[in-house]
C-alpha positions as a Markdown table, in Angstrom:
| # | Residue | x | y | z |
|---|---|---|---|---|
| 1 | Met | 100.3 | 51.8 | 110.3 |
| 2 | Leu | 100.5 | 51.5 | 106.6 |
| 3 | Leu | 97.9 | 54.8 | 107.1 |
| 4 | Phe | 99.5 | 56.9 | 109.2 |
| 5 | Lys | 102.6 | 56.2 | 106.3 |
| 6 | Met | 100.3 | 57.0 | 104.1 |
| 7 | Ile | 100.1 | 60.8 | 105.6 |
| 8 | Leu | 103.6 | 61.5 | 106.5 |
| 9 | Gly | 103.3 | 60.7 | 102.7 |
| 10 | Ala | 101.3 | 62.8 | 101.3 |
| 11 | Leu | 101.6 | 65.6 | 103.8 |
| 12 | Ile | 106.0 | 65.3 | 101.8 |
| 13 | Ala | 104.5 | 65.3 | 98.6 |
| 14 | Ile | 102.4 | 68.5 | 99.2 |
| 15 | Gly | 105.1 | 70.4 | 101.3 |
| 16 | Ile | 107.7 | 69.3 | 98.1 |
| 17 | Ala | 105.4 | 70.8 | 95.9 |
| 18 | Thr | 104.9 | 74.0 | 97.5 |
| 19 | Met | 108.2 | 74.2 | 98.2 |
| 20 | Ile | 109.7 | 73.9 | 94.4 |
| 21 | Glu | 106.6 | 76.2 | 94.1 |
| 22 | Ile | 108.3 | 79.2 | 96.1 |
| 23 | Trp | 111.6 | 78.6 | 94.5 |
| 24 | Leu | 110.0 | 79.3 | 91.1 |
| 25 | Lys | 108.2 | 82.1 | 91.8 |
| 26 | Arg | 111.6 | 83.6 | 93.8 |
| 27 | Gly | 112.4 | 87.3 | 92.5 |
| 28 | Lys | 109.8 | 87.6 | 90.4 |
| 29 | Ala | 106.8 | 90.6 | 91.4 |
| 30 | Pro | 102.7 | 88.9 | 90.8 |
| 31 | Arg | 101.2 | 90.2 | 88.2 |
| 32 | Pro | 98.5 | 93.5 | 88.8 |
| 33 | Leu | 95.3 | 91.7 | 88.9 |
| 34 | Ala | 93.7 | 94.7 | 85.7 |
| 35 | Lys | 96.4 | 93.0 | 83.7 |
| 36 | Arg | 96.2 | 89.6 | 83.9 |
| 37 | Met | 92.8 | 90.0 | 83.6 |
| 38 | Arg | 93.5 | 91.7 | 80.8 |
| 39 | Ser | 95.4 | 89.1 | 79.4 |
| 40 | Gly | 92.6 | 87.4 | 78.1 |
| 41 | Met | 90.1 | 90.4 | 75.9 |
| 42 | Lys | 90.9 | 90.3 | 72.3 |
| 43 | Glu | 92.0 | 94.3 | 71.2 |
| 44 | Thr | 88.9 | 96.7 | 70.8 |
| 45 | Ile | 88.7 | 100.7 | 71.8 |
| 46 | Asp | 87.3 | 100.0 | 75.0 |
| 47 | Thr | 89.7 | 97.8 | 76.3 |
| 48 | Lys | 92.5 | 99.8 | 75.5 |
| 49 | Val | 91.3 | 102.4 | 77.9 |
| 50 | Pro | 92.9 | 101.4 | 81.4 |
| 51 | Leu | 90.1 | 99.8 | 84.7 |
| 52 | Gly | 89.0 | 101.9 | 86.0 |
| 53 | Met | 89.3 | 105.4 | 83.8 |
| 54 | Glu | 86.4 | 104.4 | 81.1 |
| 55 | Ala | 84.7 | 107.9 | 82.0 |
| 56 | Thr | 87.7 | 109.9 | 81.9 |
| 57 | Asp | 88.8 | 111.9 | 79.1 |
| 58 | Ile | 91.9 | 110.4 | 78.5 |
| 59 | Glu | 92.9 | 113.6 | 75.4 |
| 60 | Ser | 92.3 | 116.8 | 77.6 |
| 61 | Val | 94.4 | 114.3 | 80.2 |
| 62 | Glu | 97.9 | 114.0 | 78.6 |
| 63 | Arg | 96.7 | 117.7 | 77.3 |
| 64 | Ala | 97.0 | 118.9 | 80.4 |
| 65 | Gln | 100.1 | 117.0 | 81.8 |
| 66 | Lys | 101.9 | 118.4 | 78.5 |
| 67 | Leu | 101.0 | 121.4 | 79.7 |
| 68 | Ser | 102.2 | 121.1 | 82.5 |
| 69 | Glu | 105.5 | 119.9 | 81.9 |
| 70 | Ile | 105.8 | 122.9 | 79.0 |
| 71 | Thr | 105.1 | 125.4 | 81.7 |
| 72 | Ala | 107.5 | 123.5 | 84.5 |
| 73 | Leu | 109.7 | 123.7 | 82.0 |
| 74 | Lys | 109.8 | 127.6 | 80.8 |
| 75 | Ser | 110.3 | 128.6 | 84.4 |
| 76 | Lys | 112.7 | 126.7 | 85.4 |
| 77 | Asn | 115.2 | 128.3 | 82.8 |
| 78 | Val | 113.0 | 131.8 | 83.4 |
| 79 | Arg | 114.7 | 131.1 | 87.0 |
| 80 | Phe | 118.4 | 130.3 | 86.7 |
| 81 | Lys | 118.9 | 133.3 | 84.0 |
């Protein structure tokens, strides 16, 4: 009988701990894995590049995005005049 009470007590304690954990984490989105992995790393040139983009020329991508936005604004202005 004592063993049963000990097991039941342990299960209740685990259940309460689980409920508290769920209550504390409610409404919070989990952090992406890339941010969790990077949080312990020192800031270097390599860590400033988003994960998976190591071989991408970021400057050329940014220039292309700006050019695309400018072109979209110009074509929008021309159409509605």
